[in-house]
N, C-alpha and C positions, 0 to 999 in steps of 0.2 A: 507545468500543470496549470498555472495561473496566467490568464491573458492580461494584456495591457490595461484593461478596464477593471481588473481585480475580480473577475469572474473565472469560472473554470473554462479552460480551452474547449473547443468544439469536440464532439465525440470522435470525429476523424483525426483531429490533432492528437487527442489522448491515445487513440489506437496506435498511431505512429510512434508516440513516445514510449508506450509500453513495449511495442514490438522492437524498437531500437535498443531497449534495455534488456531484451531477451526474455520478457515476461509473457508467458502463454496464458492468457486469461480464460482459455477454455479448460484449464486445469485448476484444481484447488490451490489457493495461495494463502500464505500467512504473512501478514504485514507487521513489521516491527521496526523500531528505530531506537536511537540512543536514549531518548527520554519519553517516548510514547506519544509524542504530539504529531510529528510529521507523518507517521504511519496512518493516522486517521485521514489525512488529506489523500494519501495514496489509495487507501481502500475506497474512499468516497468516489474518487475519480475512476477507479476500476469498476465500481458498481454502475457508473454512468455509461460505461462502454459495453458491458456484457454482464448479465446476471445468471448465466447458465451454470456456472461452477461455484462451489462453496468458497467463501472468502472468510478469513479469520483475522482478527486484530488482537495482537498482544499489546496492551496499552501500558505495560510497565517498561522500565528501563532495562538495558542490557545488564547493568550493574545488579539490579534487583533479581533478574532472571538467573544470573550467575550465582547469587547468594542462595537462591531457592534450589538450584540444581547441583551445587558443589557439595561434596561430602568431605568435610574436614575431619 
């Protein structure tokens, strides 16, 4: 996602990265990650490529999500 000069890669490079990962940016996507930080970069990069579909960011951690959704 990040170029050698610490900026986002070009739109074409980002498109290729998402496509290679099997992410269809024409569909709604929910971004999440272990601590909620990395998903922010992914969502921002996806928004630079295509804004036609809704994108969501869960900025909590998987641990937190599990606590919220587990029924003990």
